[in-house]
N, C-alpha and C positions, 0 to 999 in steps of 0.2 A: 504494500500500500504506500502511496506517495505521502511524504511528510507535508504538513501544512506550510504555507508561506508565512513566515513570522514577521509581523509588522508592528513597530512601536511608534506611537504618536507622543511627542513631547512639546507641550505649550503651557505656559503659566496662566494664560487666559482661559477660564473654564469654557466659555461659549465657543471660542475658536477651537479649543481642543475637541470639544464635542462635535463641532461642525466638520472638522478634518476627518475625524474617525468615522462619522456617519457617512460622509461622502465616499471615503475609501471602502467602507464595508459594502455600500451599494454598488460601487464599481466592481469589486471582486465578485459579488453575487451575480451581477449581470454577465460577467466574463467567465463565470464558473471556475473561479480561482478559489481553492480551499485555503482560506487565510485564518490565521490566529492573531488577534489584536491585543495589544497592551497599551495603556495610556499612562502618561507621567506628567505631573504638574511642575516638575523641576529637573534641572540637570543632575542634581545630586541623587535624586530617586532613581533616575535611569542608570547612572553610573554604578550605583549600589547594586542594582539588579544584574548588571553586566559582570561586576566583580564576583557575584555569587555564581556565575556560570551561564547567565542568560545570554542567548545569541539571537540576533535578529537579522533577517534577510534584507529588510528595508526600514530605514528610519525617516520619519516625516518630522523634521525639527524646525521649531520656531527659532529664528536667529537671535531675537532680543529676549533672552532669558535673564532673570534677575541675579542669579548667583554667578553665572558665567555665560558669555555669549555663545551662540550656536557654533561658531567657528572653533573656539577653544574646546567646546564639548566634543565636536567632531574629531579634533586632533587627538584627544584622549581616547576616544573610541577606536580610532584607526590604530593606535598603539597595540591594542589587544585583539582586534578583529578586523582585518583588512578587507574581508570579502563583503562586508556590509555595504549596501547601496544607501546613499544619503541624498535626500531631497530637502533643501532648505526653503523655508517659508517665512516671509517677513514683509512688513510695510516699509522697512528700511532697505531700499534697493542697493545703495552703495555698499552697505555691510554685507548683504546677502551675496552680492556678486563676487565677494572674496571666496566664494565656494570652491574656486579652482584650487585653492591652497589645500583643500582636503579632498580633492577629486569628487566633489559633489556631482551627482548625476543630473540634477536639475535645480533651478531656482524658480520658485513660484511666488508671485506677489499676492498680498492681501489687498482687498477681499478676494478669496480664493475662487478661481474659475474651475468648474467641474471638468470641463473638457481638457484643460491643461493638466489637472490632477490625474485624469484618466490616462492621458498620454504618458505621464511620468511613471505611474504605477505599472502600466503595461510594458514600458521600455525596460524598467528594472526587472520585472518578472521574466520577460522574454530573455533578457540577458543571462539570468541565472539558469533558466530552463534549457536554453540552447547549449549550455556548457555541461549539462548533466545528462548522462545516458539513462535510457529507460530499459527495463528488462521485460522481454516478451517471450511467452512460451512458443516454441517452434520445434517440430520434429521430435517430440519427446524430451527436449531439453529446454534451455533458456538462452536466448540471444540478447546481446546488449547492443543498443543502437542509439546514436545521437539524433534527436528530432530534426536538427538542421540538415541531416544527411538524407532524410526521407523525401523522395520526390512526390509520391502519391501512394494511396492505399485503396485497393479495389476488392469488392466482394467477389470471391470466386468459389462457387459452390457453397459449402457451409463454413468456409474459412475466409480470412482477410489476407490478401496478398500485399506485402510491404515491398515497395520498389525503391531501390537506391540507384545511384549512377551506374554501377557495374554489376549489380546482382539484385535478385528478388527472391523472397521466400514467404512461406505462409505461416500464419499464426492462428491459433484457435480462438483468440479474442474477437468479439464482434466489432464491427466498424463503429458502432455507437459507443462502445467502451473505449476504443482507441481515440475517438473524438473527445471524450471526456479527459483522457490522460494527456492529450496534446492541446487541450484548451489553453488559449492565451499565448500560443507559440507560432501563430501565423498560418494555421491550417483552416481551410474552409470546406464545408460540406456542400458541394455544388450539385450533387445528385445523390439519390438514395444509396447508390453503390460505390460512390467515390468520395475520398477525402484527399484534398490537394494542398501541397505546401506552396504558399504564395511566393516564396523566394525564387521558385523555379518557373513561374508563369511568364510566358512571352507575350501572349495576347489573350483578351477576354471578350467574347462576343455574347450575344443573347442566347446562342445555342450551344457553344462549345468553348473550351479553354485549350489553348495550345501551350505546351511546356517547352522549355529551352532545348530539349532533345528531340522535339518534333512530335511527341505523343499528343494526340487530341483526345480530350475528355468531354463527354456530353454534359451540358448544363440543363437541369430540370427547370421547366417553366415555373414550377412552384417554388423554386429556390433561387432563381436568378437575381431577384431584387436584393435579398438578404446577402447572397454570396458576393454580388458586385459591391455592395456597400462595405462588406468586410474587407474585400480586396483593396478598395480605394483607401480605406482607413489604414490598412497595412502600409500602403505606398506612402502615406503622409509621414510615417515614422522613419 
């Protein structure tokens, strides 16, 4: 079973903290990202939790915290956990733009725009997921594959055929289960029988998708609008 995506929200303003968390929870729900949220009202509380062993995949940090600013907090966090993605949020643009010092993934201005928060969360989530292999049953064993290497998945008989650049193989997992596992990683369900990786799409029409290797995949008229919207959203990132 996949581990949850651990997200921590740190903001000393209660209303802002609540808004950031609720917006992020809604985004994760809509994108079918299994996320685990924690909220902190101070830099000290967050650092204390990290020192106890708490690890987070994504930190949504207010820059202007009373004890220490978000930049210094990020520096301390980086000392112990480099893999954490950091998104800085603030009304102080000049301060927040110093995020390059701690390799912040994004800077978001207050009042928070949901579309920009969505882009930031998905960017950080996809970055983590693309670097993590998934394990799939195949041929009586288990195969490890990086999502970014999958071109498409097709229903063949009672199995799902996973196709990479130079090989393909079958797994007993349903395409719906695979769609869940690969949620938030740039895959679109353009047809009942196909799941396609957006990074390999060359062209997209109302009736078919052409991949960079020339393979043509049908697009269902019942799914074209949703699939096209997901593809265009992927291209924006």
